[in-house]
C-alpha positions, 0 to 999 in steps of 0.5 A, a space after each residue: 600676595 602672601 608677602 603683602 598680606 603679611 606686611 599689612 598684618 605686621 606693619 613695621 615700627 616706623 609705620 606704628 610710630 607714624 600712626 601714633 604721632 598722627 593720633 596724638 596730633 589729632 588729639 592735641 588739635 581737638 584739645 586745643 580747639 576745645 580750649 580755644 572755644 572755652 577762652 572765646 566763650 569766656 572773652 565774650 562773657 567778659 565783654 557782655 559784663 563790661 557792656 552791661 556795666 557801661 550801660 549802667 554807668 551811662 544811665 547813672 552818669 549821663 544825668 549827672 553830666 547834664 545837670 552839671 552842664 545846666 549848672 555851668 550854664 546857669 552860673 555863666 549867665 548869672 555871673 556874666 557881666 552885662 555892660 552898658 551899651 557901647 557903640 562900635 567906632 571905626 578905627 579912624 574915629 575910635 581914640 585911645 584915651 588915658 585918664 589919670 585919676 580915672 577911678 576918682 569922683 570926676 574921672 569915673 564919670 568921664 570914663 563912663 562918657 568916653 566908654 559910651 562913645 565907643 573909645 578905648 579907655 585906660 585908667 591909671 590910678 593909685 587909689 589914694 582917693 579913687 576907688 575901684 568900685 567907681 569903675 568896676 562896671 567896666 572891668 573886663 570890657 574889651 575897650 577898658 583897662 585899669 592900671 594900678 600906677 602912681 603917675 609920679 613914676 613914668 608910664 609907657 603906653 600908646 595913647 591919642 589923648 590924655 586927661 590928666 586928673 590925678 591929684 587929691 582935690 579936697 582939702 583934707 586929702 591934699 593936706 594929709 600929705 602935702 609933699 605927695 600932693 606937690 609931687 603928684 602935680 609937678 613930677 606926675 604932670 611932668 611924666 604925663 607931658 613927657 608921655 604926650 611928647 613921645 606919642 604925640 598925644 594931646 593932654 588936658 590938665 584938670 587945673 582948679 579955681 584954686 589957682 586964683 587963691 582968695 581972689 581980689 577980682 570978682 567974678 574970676 576970669 582966665 586973665 586974672 593971675 590970682 592971689 595965692 599964699 605960697 606958704 599956707 596950708 593950701 599951697 601944696 595944692 594951689 601952687 602945685 596946680 600953678 606949676 602944672 599949668 606952667 609946665 604945660 605951656 613950657 612943653 607947648 612952646 618948646 616941644 609943640 605938645 598940644 595942651 588944654 587947661 581946664 580951671 575947674 570950680 566946685 563940682 558935686 554929684 554921685 561918687 564923691 568921697 564920703 570923707 572928702 571934707 567938701 561943703 556938699 558932701 559934709 552938709 548932706 551927710 550931716 543932714 542925713 544923719 541928723 548931725 549939726 550942719 557945720 559952717 566954718 566961719 560966718 557963712 557969708 563966703 560964697 561958692 558956685 556949684 556945678 553938677 558933675 555931668 556938666 563938668 564932663 561935657 565941658 572937659 570933652 568939649 575942651 579936649 576936642 577944641 582948638 582952644 589951648 589957653 586956660 578955660 574956666 569950667 564952673 557954674 556962675 550961680 553964686 550962693 553963700 555957704 549959709 544959703 547952701 546949708 539952708 538949701 540942703 536942710 530943706 531938701 533932706 526930708 525929716 532932718 533934725 540937723 541944726 545949722 552951727 558955726 565954728 571957727 573959719 579955716 586958714 586961707 579959706 577963699 571968701 568969694 568964688 564965682 567963675 566968669 564962663 564967657 570964654 567957655 560959652 563963646 569958644 566951646 558953646 558950653 555952659 551948665 545945664 543941670 539945675 542945682 536942685 536936680 543935682 542936689 537930689 541926685 547926690 542926696 540919693 547917692 549918699 543915702 544909699 552909701 550910708 545904708 550900705 555902710 550900715 549893712 557892712 558893719 560886722 555884728 558884735 561878737 558876745 564875749 563868753 
């Protein structure tokens, strides 16, 4: 027992070392535990701070995000295009229609009618006389496509019908570049007929009463061959349309291409070009601006004027008919140019324009009146819009155009 007591009282070195290590380990554990507690507390404090910052940011940002969303919605609805009503047609009824010159005066009205019937319409125009604003109300619509293209170059596209209207149609425009006019009516027509042949489409050529030239037969029917000066200033257009007709019937006979030919007489209405030099636009613009209403020649030469909506009806009726021979589309109501000038002067309110006469232009036809018995019989078509109604619509259009042109003029900048 004494030995044991002595052993307990005087422990060995190993025992002392073990005790020291145990104590040291205990101290280290306690220290580490305390340090861990400090770090955990610090982490929790940081998370609290971050949480507070996030709350403050949310309070500041969320209203901004909501406001931005409101602005985006209002911008979307304020700039979103509202298209005219277009019915949905089943695929068997819906046609893919190409209109060359579709941004022009007549072409754009034809686009409106065909779009509102539910068809898919592609407009091809080089914008020489056509204007994008004539068809801009359809841009973006799923049934509409606008292609900047010159028909003198080939076009590859899948279509069911082709309305070939591409060509300058007023004397100042087709005389401006007579070679280009001839190429458009010859090479352009050739390209469209080639396209019609490849895709088995039906083609309607917008020909003209100018194929009759200065007629010796009155009124002019479709069997009359015409009286045209082949080397005169108007020949580029007159003969261009005559060769276009010849091409159509060559393709019809040789390649079995379905063709329709409309011989269009004087047409007027909204979207006429202000500088096209035609009788209607000239007289109305001169009267609205109190300028002299200018008649070329004596004023005894006659014209027959149809409103554009009547022409569009006739073109669509002809396209969808079985009539492959040429058809006159015009208004048989004949007026002298002098009479028409007086009608315009009487209709434009408060005009002070006098009626004046200047020298006649070369090869100006003296009489022009369509015989439309064929259209009446085979198409059940004849003009419906009275001349007075059409003139009032056209005057309103040109009045607005003049007002817009004045608003667009830049203000002169004073020179210091």
